[in-house]
VMD Tcl script that builds the backbone (N, CA, C; Angstrom):
set m [mol new atoms 471]
animate dup $m
set s [atomselect $m all]
$s set {name element resname resid chain x y z} {
  {N N MET 1 A -21.868 21.809 0.816}
  {CA C MET 1 A -21.585 20.539 0.202}
  {C C MET 1 A -20.222 20.012 0.642}
  {N N LYS 2 A -19.271 20.896 0.831}
  {CA C LYS 2 A -17.921 20.483 1.169}
  {C C LYS 2 A -17.872 19.689 2.476}
  {N N LYS 3 A -18.650 20.113 3.473}
  {CA C LYS 3 A -18.622 19.437 4.766}
  {C C LYS 3 A -19.141 18.008 4.664}
  {N N TRP 4 A -20.240 17.794 3.924}
  {CA C TRP 4 A -20.745 16.428 3.845}
  {C C TRP 4 A -19.833 15.551 3.003}
  {N N LEU 5 A -19.130 16.105 2.022}
  {CA C LEU 5 A -18.179 15.309 1.244}
  {C C LEU 5 A -17.009 14.851 2.108}
  {N N ILE 6 A -16.516 15.743 2.918}
  {CA C ILE 6 A -15.412 15.375 3.813}
  {C C ILE 6 A -15.872 14.300 4.782}
  {N N GLY 7 A -17.078 14.443 5.293}
  {CA C GLY 7 A -17.629 13.420 6.182}
  {C C GLY 7 A -17.772 12.080 5.496}
  {N N LEU 8 A -18.256 12.095 4.262}
  {CA C LEU 8 A -18.413 10.846 3.510}
  {C C LEU 8 A -17.066 10.187 3.263}
  {N N LEU 9 A -16.087 10.992 2.907}
  {CA C LEU 9 A -14.760 10.444 2.652}
  {C C LEU 9 A -14.172 9.816 3.907}
  {N N SER 10 A -14.361 10.462 5.026}
  {CA C SER 10 A -13.841 9.920 6.284}
  {C C SER 10 A -14.490 8.589 6.608}
  {N N LEU 11 A -15.795 8.500 6.433}
  {CA C LEU 11 A -16.488 7.242 6.686}
  {C C LEU 11 A -16.013 6.145 5.749}
  {N N MET 12 A -15.831 6.491 4.482}
  {CA C MET 12 A -15.408 5.508 3.508}
  {C C MET 12 A -14.019 4.981 3.838}
  {N N VAL 13 A -13.121 5.850 4.145}
  {CA C VAL 13 A -11.763 5.450 4.468}
  {C C VAL 13 A -11.751 4.590 5.728}
  {N N ALA 14 A -12.500 4.962 6.738}
  {CA C ALA 14 A -12.537 4.184 7.975}
  {C C ALA 14 A -13.095 2.798 7.725}
  {N N SER 15 A -14.148 2.694 6.957}
  {CA C SER 15 A -14.760 1.409 6.683}
  {C C SER 15 A -13.795 0.493 5.950}
  {N N THR 16 A -13.110 1.018 4.969}
  {CA C THR 16 A -12.183 0.208 4.207}
  {C C THR 16 A -11.021 -0.233 5.069}
  {N N ALA 17 A -10.544 0.613 5.923}
  {CA C ALA 17 A -9.417 0.249 6.770}
  {C C ALA 17 A -9.766 -0.915 7.672}
  {N N PHE 18 A -10.964 -0.937 8.252}
  {CA C PHE 18 A -11.348 -2.037 9.120}
  {C C PHE 18 A -11.473 -3.330 8.326}
  {N N ALA 19 A -12.076 -3.291 7.148}
  {CA C ALA 19 A -12.247 -4.487 6.332}
  {C C ALA 19 A -10.897 -5.050 5.920}
  {N N GLU 20 A -9.952 -4.199 5.587}
  {CA C GLU 20 A -8.671 -4.681 5.101}
  {C C GLU 20 A -7.792 -5.245 6.205}
  {N N SER 21 A -7.996 -4.866 7.439}
  {CA C SER 21 A -7.166 -5.410 8.512}
  {C C SER 21 A -7.348 -6.913 8.641}
  {N N ASP 22 A -8.477 -7.425 8.245}
  {CA C ASP 22 A -8.721 -8.860 8.274}
  {C C ASP 22 A -7.877 -9.602 7.240}
  {N N ILE 23 A -7.441 -8.912 6.214}
  {CA C ILE 23 A -6.650 -9.573 5.174}
  {C C ILE 23 A -5.286 -9.987 5.706}
  {N N ASP 24 A -4.614 -9.119 6.452}
  {CA C ASP 24 A -3.338 -9.508 7.059}
  {C C ASP 24 A -3.517 -10.773 7.903}
  {N N LYS 25 A -4.574 -10.799 8.694}
  {CA C LYS 25 A -4.845 -11.966 9.532}
  {C C LYS 25 A -5.087 -13.215 8.693}
  {N N GLY 26 A -5.873 -13.086 7.628}
  {CA C GLY 26 A -6.161 -14.223 6.761}
  {C C GLY 26 A -4.918 -14.763 6.091}
  {N N LEU 27 A -4.055 -13.872 5.628}
  {CA C LEU 27 A -2.812 -14.301 4.993}
  {C C LEU 27 A -1.901 -15.009 5.993}
  {N N LYS 28 A -1.874 -14.518 7.226}
  {CA C LYS 28 A -1.078 -15.180 8.264}
  {C C LYS 28 A -1.623 -16.567 8.564}
  {N N GLU 29 A -2.947 -16.662 8.716}
  {CA C GLU 29 A -3.559 -17.952 9.021}
  {C C GLU 29 A -3.310 -18.975 7.920}
  {N N LEU 30 A -3.266 -18.532 6.676}
  {CA C LEU 30 A -2.990 -19.431 5.550}
  {C C LEU 30 A -1.507 -19.726 5.397}
  {N N ASP 31 A -0.670 -19.034 6.168}
  {CA C ASP 31 A 0.775 -19.225 6.135}
  {C C ASP 31 A 1.350 -18.971 4.740}
  {N N VAL 32 A 0.895 -17.876 4.114}
  {CA C VAL 32 A 1.382 -17.529 2.775}
  {C C VAL 32 A 2.211 -16.246 2.781}
  {N N ILE 33 A 2.530 -15.733 3.968}
  {CA C ILE 33 A 3.416 -14.579 4.104}
  {C C ILE 33 A 4.476 -14.907 5.146}
  {N N ASP 34 A 5.628 -14.280 5.017}
  {CA C ASP 34 A 6.677 -14.495 6.009}
  {C C ASP 34 A 6.531 -13.485 7.150}
  {N N ALA 35 A 7.513 -13.438 8.011}
  {CA C ALA 35 A 7.455 -12.554 9.177}
  {C C ALA 35 A 7.413 -11.078 8.790}
  {N N HIS 36 A 7.840 -10.774 7.573}
  {CA C HIS 36 A 7.837 -9.389 7.084}
  {C C HIS 36 A 6.660 -9.127 6.144}
  {N N TYR 37 A 5.716 -10.048 6.096}
  {CA C TYR 37 A 4.488 -9.944 5.293}
  {C C TYR 37 A 4.707 -10.082 3.791}
  {N N VAL 38 A 5.884 -10.530 3.385}
  {CA C VAL 38 A 6.154 -10.787 1.968}
  {C C VAL 38 A 5.548 -12.141 1.612}
  {N N TYR 39 A 4.902 -12.211 0.443}
  {CA C TYR 39 A 4.279 -13.464 0.023}
  {C C TYR 39 A 5.325 -14.558 -0.112}
  {N N THR 40 A 4.985 -15.743 0.397}
  {CA C THR 40 A 5.842 -16.909 0.239}
  {C C THR 40 A 5.253 -17.905 -0.753}
  {N N ASP 41 A 3.980 -17.763 -1.056}
  {CA C ASP 41 A 3.301 -18.635 -2.013}
  {C C ASP 41 A 2.303 -17.771 -2.793}
  {N N VAL 42 A 2.752 -17.262 -3.930}
  {CA C VAL 42 A 1.923 -16.324 -4.697}
  {C C VAL 42 A 0.671 -17.018 -5.241}
  {N N ASP 43 A 0.782 -18.277 -5.636}
  {CA C ASP 43 A -0.397 -18.984 -6.164}
  {C C ASP 43 A -1.475 -19.129 -5.096}
  {N N ALA 44 A -1.090 -19.520 -3.893}
  {CA C ALA 44 A -2.069 -19.649 -2.807}
  {C C ALA 44 A -2.619 -18.278 -2.425}
  {N N THR 45 A -1.764 -17.258 -2.475}
  {CA C THR 45 A -2.209 -15.898 -2.185}
  {C C THR 45 A -3.223 -15.440 -3.228}
  {N N ALA 46 A -2.981 -15.755 -4.483}
  {CA C ALA 46 A -3.935 -15.404 -5.543}
  {C C ALA 46 A -5.275 -16.099 -5.300}
  {N N GLY 47 A -5.234 -17.350 -4.865}
  {CA C GLY 47 A -6.476 -18.064 -4.532}
  {C C GLY 47 A -7.223 -17.388 -3.390}
  {N N PHE 48 A -6.477 -16.923 -2.390}
  {CA C PHE 48 A -7.081 -16.212 -1.268}
  {C C PHE 48 A -7.777 -14.942 -1.749}
  {N N PHE 49 A -7.097 -14.162 -2.601}
  {CA C PHE 49 A -7.699 -12.917 -3.082}
  {C C PHE 49 A -8.874 -13.174 -4.020}
  {N N THR 50 A -8.847 -14.268 -4.751}
  {CA C THR 50 A -10.008 -14.650 -5.566}
  {C C THR 50 A -11.200 -14.925 -4.666}
  {N N MET 51 A -10.958 -15.635 -3.564}
  {CA C MET 51 A -12.028 -15.928 -2.612}
  {C C MET 51 A -12.564 -14.637 -1.978}
  {N N VAL 52 A -11.681 -13.732 -1.599}
  {CA C VAL 52 A -12.095 -12.452 -1.018}
  {C C VAL 52 A -12.949 -11.684 -2.022}
  {N N THR 53 A -12.473 -11.600 -3.266}
  {CA C THR 53 A -13.210 -10.884 -4.312}
  {C C THR 53 A -14.583 -11.512 -4.526}
  {N N ASP 54 A -14.624 -12.829 -4.665}
  {CA C ASP 54 A -15.897 -13.520 -4.906}
  {C C ASP 54 A -16.865 -13.346 -3.747}
  {N N THR 55 A -16.361 -13.440 -2.532}
  {CA C THR 55 A -17.215 -13.322 -1.347}
  {C C THR 55 A -17.843 -11.936 -1.256}
  {N N TYR 56 A -17.026 -10.900 -1.376}
  {CA C TYR 56 A -17.550 -9.537 -1.272}
  {C C TYR 56 A -18.411 -9.158 -2.470}
  {N N SER 57 A -18.058 -9.646 -3.647}
  {CA C SER 57 A -18.805 -9.285 -4.854}
  {C C SER 57 A -20.240 -9.788 -4.823}
  {N N LYS 58 A -20.484 -10.874 -4.132}
  {CA C LYS 58 A -21.843 -11.433 -4.061}
  {C C LYS 58 A -22.830 -10.477 -3.401}
  {N N SER 59 A -22.347 -9.603 -2.556}
  {CA C SER 59 A -23.240 -8.682 -1.853}
  {C C SER 59 A -23.334 -7.311 -2.525}
  {N N LEU 60 A -22.739 -7.172 -3.695}
  {CA C LEU 60 A -22.712 -5.878 -4.375}
  {C C LEU 60 A -23.737 -5.812 -5.492}
  {N N PRO 61 A -24.248 -4.641 -5.819}
  {CA C PRO 61 A -23.948 -3.374 -5.153}
  {C C PRO 61 A -24.633 -3.298 -3.795}
  {N N MET 62 A -24.038 -2.524 -2.921}
  {CA C MET 62 A -24.638 -2.294 -1.616}
  {C C MET 62 A -24.440 -0.837 -1.236}
  {N N ASN 63 A -25.404 -0.327 -0.491}
  {CA C ASN 63 A -25.312 1.065 -0.061}
  {C C ASN 63 A -24.209 1.214 0.963}
  {N N PHE 64 A -23.373 2.200 0.719}
  {CA C PHE 64 A -22.339 2.551 1.684}
  {C C PHE 64 A -22.921 3.531 2.689}
  {N N ASN 65 A -23.676 4.475 2.161}
  {CA C ASN 65 A -24.426 5.446 2.950}
  {C C ASN 65 A -25.527 5.994 2.049}
  {N N ARG 66 A -26.137 7.086 2.426}
  {CA C ARG 66 A -27.235 7.634 1.623}
  {C C ARG 66 A -26.784 8.167 0.268}
  {N N PHE 67 A -25.515 8.451 0.102}
  {CA C PHE 67 A -25.027 9.116 -1.100}
  {C C PHE 67 A -24.117 8.258 -1.972}
  {N N ILE 68 A -23.619 7.164 -1.432}
  {CA C ILE 68 A -22.620 6.360 -2.144}
  {C C ILE 68 A -22.967 4.882 -2.000}
  {N N GLU 69 A -22.764 4.136 -3.106}
  {CA C GLU 69 A -22.893 2.684 -3.037}
  {C C GLU 69 A -21.586 2.060 -3.516}
  {N N VAL 70 A -21.292 0.906 -2.970}
  {CA C VAL 70 A -20.141 0.135 -3.414}
  {C C VAL 70 A -20.618 -0.705 -4.591}
  {N N THR 71 A -19.933 -0.593 -5.718}
  {CA C THR 71 A -20.382 -1.301 -6.910}
  {C C THR 71 A -19.454 -2.435 -7.329}
  {N N GLY 72 A -18.226 -2.435 -6.846}
  {CA C GLY 72 A -17.315 -3.490 -7.265}
  {C C GLY 72 A -16.082 -3.583 -6.403}
  {N N ILE 73 A -15.522 -4.779 -6.392}
  {CA C ILE 73 A -14.252 -5.039 -5.714}
  {C C ILE 73 A -13.511 -6.073 -6.540}
  {N N MET 74 A -12.217 -5.878 -6.672}
  {CA C MET 74 A -11.372 -6.843 -7.344}
  {C C MET 74 A -10.004 -6.789 -6.682}
  {N N MET 75 A -9.539 -7.939 -6.228}
  {CA C MET 75 A -8.238 -7.986 -5.569}
  {C C MET 75 A -7.390 -9.104 -6.151}
  {N N THR 76 A -6.112 -8.801 -6.296}
  {CA C THR 76 A -5.098 -9.782 -6.675}
  {C C THR 76 A -3.971 -9.629 -5.653}
  {N N PRO 77 A -2.941 -10.441 -5.721}
  {CA C PRO 77 A -1.850 -10.265 -4.756}
  {C C PRO 77 A -1.156 -8.898 -4.810}
  {N N TYR 78 A -1.242 -8.221 -5.950}
  {CA C TYR 78 A -0.500 -6.967 -6.086}
  {C C TYR 78 A -1.363 -5.756 -6.427}
  {N N TYR 79 A -2.685 -5.937 -6.513}
  {CA C TYR 79 A -3.556 -4.860 -6.953}
  {C C TYR 79 A -4.943 -5.048 -6.351}
  {N N GLY 80 A -5.543 -3.935 -5.922}
  {CA C GLY 80 A -6.919 -3.973 -5.444}
  {C C GLY 80 A -7.668 -2.762 -5.948}
  {N N ASN 81 A -8.903 -2.976 -6.418}
  {CA C ASN 81 A -9.729 -1.872 -6.892}
  {C C ASN 81 A -11.090 -1.965 -6.229}
  {N N PHE 82 A -11.487 -0.866 -5.618}
  {CA C PHE 82 A -12.799 -0.748 -4.987}
  {C C PHE 82 A -13.551 0.349 -5.734}
  {N N SER 83 A -14.726 0.011 -6.256}
  {CA C SER 83 A -15.503 0.960 -7.061}
  {C C SER 83 A -16.686 1.483 -6.275}
  {N N TYR 84 A -16.871 2.792 -6.341}
  {CA C TYR 84 A -17.958 3.476 -5.647}
  {C C TYR 84 A -18.731 4.328 -6.641}
  {N N ARG 85 A -20.038 4.434 -6.408}
  {CA C ARG 85 A -20.887 5.266 -7.263}
  {C C ARG 85 A -21.706 6.194 -6.393}
  {N N TYR 86 A -21.650 7.487 -6.721}
  {CA C TYR 86 A -22.525 8.448 -6.051}
  {C C TYR 86 A -23.945 8.181 -6.523}
  {N N THR 87 A -24.889 8.152 -5.609}
  {CA C THR 87 A -26.277 7.835 -5.951}
  {C C THR 87 A -27.139 9.089 -6.069}
  {N N ILE 88 A -26.515 10.229 -5.968}
  {CA C ILE 88 A -27.227 11.498 -6.127}
  {C C ILE 88 A -26.677 12.204 -7.358}
  {N N PRO 89 A -27.526 12.922 -8.069}
  {CA C PRO 89 A -27.015 13.644 -9.236}
  {C C PRO 89 A -26.099 14.792 -8.806}
  {N N LEU 90 A -25.069 15.012 -9.598}
  {CA C LEU 90 A -24.129 16.104 -9.349}
  {C C LEU 90 A -24.104 17.003 -10.573}
  {N N ASN 91 A -24.230 18.305 -10.348}
  {CA C ASN 91 A -24.092 19.227 -11.474}
  {C C ASN 91 A -22.598 19.389 -11.780}
  {N N ALA 92 A -22.279 20.144 -12.808}
  {CA C ALA 92 A -20.894 20.279 -13.245}
  {C C ALA 92 A -19.983 20.831 -12.140}
  {N N ALA 93 A -20.459 21.813 -11.416}
  {CA C ALA 93 A -19.648 22.402 -10.337}
  {C C ALA 93 A -19.434 21.385 -9.213}
  {N N GLU 94 A -20.457 20.620 -8.874}
  {CA C GLU 94 A -20.318 19.606 -7.826}
  {C C GLU 94 A -19.378 18.483 -8.270}
  {N N ARG 95 A -19.456 18.101 -9.527}
  {CA C ARG 95 A -18.530 17.083 -10.055}
  {C C ARG 95 A -17.083 17.539 -9.896}
  {N N ARG 96 A -16.824 18.800 -10.254}
  {CA C ARG 96 A -15.463 19.343 -10.121}
  {C C ARG 96 A -15.022 19.344 -8.659}
  {N N GLU 97 A -15.931 19.758 -7.781}
  {CA C GLU 97 A -15.602 19.818 -6.354}
  {C C GLU 97 A -15.334 18.425 -5.785}
  {N N VAL 98 A -16.166 17.467 -6.148}
  {CA C VAL 98 A -15.970 16.089 -5.677}
  {C C VAL 98 A -14.627 15.560 -6.174}
  {N N LYS 99 A -14.351 15.760 -7.456}
  {CA C LYS 99 A -13.080 15.292 -8.020}
  {C C LYS 99 A -11.897 15.959 -7.329}
  {N N GLN 100 A -11.995 17.255 -7.109}
  {CA C GLN 100 A -10.915 17.986 -6.441}
  {C C GLN 100 A -10.696 17.459 -5.024}
  {N N ASN 101 A -11.772 17.220 -4.288}
  {CA C ASN 101 A -11.642 16.714 -2.925}
  {C C ASN 101 A -11.090 15.295 -2.893}
  {N N LEU 102 A -11.566 14.447 -3.793}
  {CA C LEU 102 A -11.102 13.061 -3.814}
  {C C LEU 102 A -9.625 12.956 -4.162}
  {N N THR 103 A -9.168 13.770 -5.081}
  {CA C THR 103 A -7.783 13.673 -5.553}
  {C C THR 103 A -6.824 14.613 -4.824}
  {N N SER 104 A -7.316 15.309 -3.826}
  {CA C SER 104 A -6.448 16.236 -3.084}
  {C C SER 104 A -5.341 15.486 -2.354}
  {N N LYS 105 A -4.235 16.178 -2.133}
  {CA C LYS 105 A -3.120 15.573 -1.405}
  {C C LYS 105 A -3.563 15.152 -0.003}
  {N N GLN 106 A -4.430 15.931 0.610}
  {CA C GLN 106 A -4.932 15.592 1.944}
  {C C GLN 106 A -5.700 14.273 1.924}
  {N N ASN 107 A -6.568 14.069 0.939}
  {CA C ASN 107 A -7.322 12.820 0.873}
  {C C ASN 107 A -6.402 11.641 0.568}
  {N N VAL 108 A -5.459 11.825 -0.352}
  {CA C VAL 108 A -4.507 10.752 -0.654}
  {C C VAL 108 A -3.709 10.405 0.602}
  {N N ARG 109 A -3.301 11.415 1.340}
  {CA C ARG 109 A -2.575 11.193 2.597}
  {C C ARG 109 A -3.429 10.378 3.575}
  {N N GLU 110 A -4.707 10.721 3.685}
  {CA C GLU 110 A -5.597 9.984 4.592}
  {C C GLU 110 A -5.787 8.541 4.139}
  {N N VAL 111 A -5.920 8.332 2.839}
  {CA C VAL 111 A -6.031 6.958 2.325}
  {C C VAL 111 A -4.762 6.187 2.658}
  {N N CYS 112 A -3.618 6.814 2.475}
  {CA C CYS 112 A -2.346 6.159 2.800}
  {C C CYS 112 A -2.265 5.821 4.283}
  {N N GLU 113 A -2.561 6.789 5.132}
  {CA C GLU 113 A -2.441 6.589 6.583}
  {C C GLU 113 A -3.466 5.605 7.124}
  {N N ASP 114 A -4.683 5.645 6.585}
  {CA C ASP 114 A -5.763 4.843 7.166}
  {C C ASP 114 A -5.980 3.500 6.487}
  {N N SER 115 A -5.695 3.408 5.195}
  {CA C SER 115 A -6.041 2.200 4.459}
  {C C SER 115 A -4.855 1.454 3.876}
  {N N PHE 116 A -3.776 2.133 3.571}
  {CA C PHE 116 A -2.646 1.473 2.913}
  {C C PHE 116 A -1.533 1.096 3.886}
  {N N LEU 117 A -0.956 2.072 4.541}
  {CA C LEU 117 A 0.212 1.802 5.390}
  {C C LEU 117 A -0.048 0.847 6.550}
  {N N PRO 118 A -1.233 0.856 7.179}
  {CA C PRO 118 A -1.473 -0.111 8.256}
  {C C PRO 118 A -1.531 -1.562 7.770}
  {N N GLU 119 A -1.759 -1.758 6.485}
  {CA C GLU 119 A -1.848 -3.106 5.926}
  {C C GLU 119 A -0.458 -3.553 5.506}
  {N N ARG 120 A 0.151 -4.324 6.345}
  {CA C ARG 120 A 1.554 -4.669 6.124}
  {C C ARG 120 A 1.774 -5.443 4.827}
  {N N PHE 121 A 0.809 -6.283 4.424}
  {CA C PHE 121 A 0.983 -7.026 3.173}
  {C C PHE 121 A 1.061 -6.070 1.988}
  {N N MET 122 A 0.358 -4.946 2.035}
  {CA C MET 122 A 0.381 -3.989 0.930}
  {C C MET 122 A 1.765 -3.377 0.785}
  {N N VAL 123 A 2.313 -2.909 1.890}
  {CA C VAL 123 A 3.620 -2.265 1.870}
  {C C VAL 123 A 4.702 -3.270 1.463}
  {N N ALA 124 A 4.666 -4.458 2.028}
  {CA C ALA 124 A 5.712 -5.459 1.796}
  {C C ALA 124 A 5.737 -5.988 0.370}
  {N N ASN 125 A 4.602 -5.932 -0.318}
  {CA C ASN 125 A 4.513 -6.537 -1.651}
  {C C ASN 125 A 4.269 -5.529 -2.770}
  {N N ASN 126 A 4.570 -4.262 -2.501}
  {CA C ASN 126 A 4.398 -3.203 -3.507}
  {C C ASN 126 A 3.003 -3.216 -4.125}
  {N N PHE 127 A 2.009 -3.351 -3.271}
  {CA C PHE 127 A 0.606 -3.411 -3.664}
  {C C PHE 127 A 0.156 -2.036 -4.159}
  {N N THR 128 A -0.765 -2.010 -5.095}
  {CA C THR 128 A -1.405 -0.775 -5.536}
  {C C THR 128 A -2.879 -0.851 -5.186}
  {N N LEU 129 A -3.343 0.102 -4.412}
  {CA C LEU 129 A -4.735 0.197 -3.984}
  {C C LEU 129 A -5.396 1.328 -4.760}
  {N N VAL 130 A -6.556 1.045 -5.356}
  {CA C VAL 130 A -7.243 2.047 -6.167}
  {C C VAL 130 A -8.697 2.132 -5.717}
  {N N TYR 131 A -9.138 3.362 -5.484}
  {CA C TYR 131 A -10.555 3.635 -5.243}
  {C C TYR 131 A -11.061 4.377 -6.469}
  {N N SER 132 A -12.024 3.786 -7.158}
  {CA C SER 132 A -12.600 4.390 -8.358}
  {C C SER 132 A -13.979 4.926 -8.028}
  {N N TYR 133 A -14.242 6.153 -8.425}
  {CA C TYR 133 A -15.517 6.809 -8.129}
  {C C TYR 133 A -16.231 7.169 -9.428}
  {N N MET 134 A -17.540 6.936 -9.441}
  {CA C MET 134 A -18.383 7.268 -10.590}
  {C C MET 134 A -19.555 8.109 -10.114}
  {N N ASP 135 A -20.162 8.806 -11.069}
  {CA C ASP 135 A -21.370 9.550 -10.719}
  {C C ASP 135 A -22.586 8.642 -10.873}
  {N N VAL 136 A -23.753 9.188 -10.665}
  {CA C VAL 136 A -24.993 8.417 -10.692}
  {C C VAL 136 A -25.219 7.738 -12.045}
  {N N ASP 137 A -24.664 8.312 -13.103}
  {CA C ASP 137 A -24.804 7.758 -14.452}
  {C C ASP 137 A -23.622 6.882 -14.854}
  {N N TYR 138 A -22.822 6.480 -13.883}
  {CA C TYR 138 A -21.662 5.603 -14.090}
  {C C TYR 138 A -20.541 6.263 -14.905}
  {N N ARG 139 A -20.523 7.579 -14.931}
  {CA C ARG 139 A -19.422 8.284 -15.580}
  {C C ARG 139 A -18.298 8.438 -14.567}
  {N N PRO 140 A -17.058 8.160 -14.963}
  {CA C PRO 140 A -15.940 8.281 -14.024}
  {C C PRO 140 A -15.820 9.684 -13.452}
  {N N LEU 141 A -15.580 9.736 -12.138}
  {CA C LEU 141 A -15.318 11.004 -11.453}
  {C C LEU 141 A -13.833 11.138 -11.131}
  {N N ALA 142 A -13.296 10.119 -10.484}
  {CA C ALA 142 A -11.895 10.193 -10.057}
  {C C ALA 142 A -11.408 8.819 -9.630}
  {N N GLU 143 A -10.103 8.671 -9.662}
  {CA C GLU 143 A -9.457 7.504 -9.077}
  {C C GLU 143 A -8.467 8.005 -8.032}
  {N N VAL 144 A -8.480 7.352 -6.898}
  {CA C VAL 144 A -7.524 7.661 -5.848}
  {C C VAL 144 A -6.658 6.427 -5.678}
  {N N LYS 145 A -5.352 6.606 -5.865}
  {CA C LYS 145 A -4.426 5.476 -5.800}
  {C C LYS 145 A -3.508 5.612 -4.595}
  {N N ALA 146 A -3.130 4.449 -4.072}
  {CA C ALA 146 A -2.141 4.395 -2.994}
  {C C ALA 146 A -1.169 3.262 -3.313}
  {N N SER 147 A 0.095 3.575 -3.194}
  {CA C SER 147 A 1.174 2.595 -3.358}
  {C C SER 147 A 2.332 3.097 -2.518}
  {N N ASN 148 A 3.389 2.339 -2.464}
  {CA C ASN 148 A 4.541 2.797 -1.667}
  {C C ASN 148 A 5.041 4.156 -2.147}
  {N N ASP 149 A 5.211 4.324 -3.465}
  {CA C ASP 149 A 5.720 5.596 -4.011}
  {C C ASP 149 A 4.725 6.741 -3.807}
  {N N ILE 150 A 3.462 6.475 -4.090}
  {CA C ILE 150 A 2.434 7.516 -3.953}
  {C C ILE 150 A 2.323 7.964 -2.501}
  {N N CYS 151 A 2.351 7.005 -1.583}
  {CA C CYS 151 A 2.231 7.361 -0.167}
  {C C CYS 151 A 3.470 8.102 0.332}
  {N N ALA 152 A 4.649 7.730 -0.145}
  {CA C ALA 152 A 5.861 8.451 0.242}
  {C C ALA 152 A 5.749 9.909 -0.189}
  {N N ALA 153 A 5.256 10.135 -1.399}
  {CA C ALA 153 A 5.102 11.515 -1.890}
  {C C ALA 153 A 4.007 12.261 -1.121}
  {N N ALA 154 A 2.902 11.580 -0.832}
  {CA C ALA 154 A 1.787 12.222 -0.137}
  {C C ALA 154 A 2.134 12.582 1.302}
  {N N LEU 155 A 3.005 11.808 1.909}
  {CA C LEU 155 A 3.356 12.050 3.317}
  {C C LEU 155 A 4.579 12.938 3.468}
  {N N ALA 156 A 5.221 13.255 2.355}
  {CA C ALA 156 A 6.394 14.139 2.427}
  {C C ALA 156 A 5.949 15.554 2.797}
  {N N PRO 157 A 6.784 16.262 3.551}
  {CA C PRO 157 A 6.418 17.625 3.955}
  {C C PRO 157 A 6.325 18.599 2.791}
}
mol reanalyze $m
mol bondsrecalc $m
mol representation Tube
mol addrep $m
């Protein structure tokens, strides 16, 4: 089970990183960030994130892969939450293992390296990125957070 969980996590992180790279471009095109990616117009930025949330939410839930579906997205200028649900039943031991793998320092480090730090608007504006995971019955499994402080701690030796 451990190998397929690691594979799923890698796919999830990669997918999110590609989707989020478009946000930096969108913010630049709207001219709502400066040269250092700091917001210059928070109201217009909030409108942009409302549009992003509304656009992606229309297609949800959607299968991420055979085992996970994306159930929700919500973004503001300073906070983003992506919700995922495992579509397979997990026994108590598997729930513990999934939670342990999701919240491990290694996984947090990968989320920081692949999804948070490359997004300059996140770093520049003290953004908090949250991945929320639920089981097949919508019971919370784990939350994985990334922010400037969390990533600094995760990347420290």
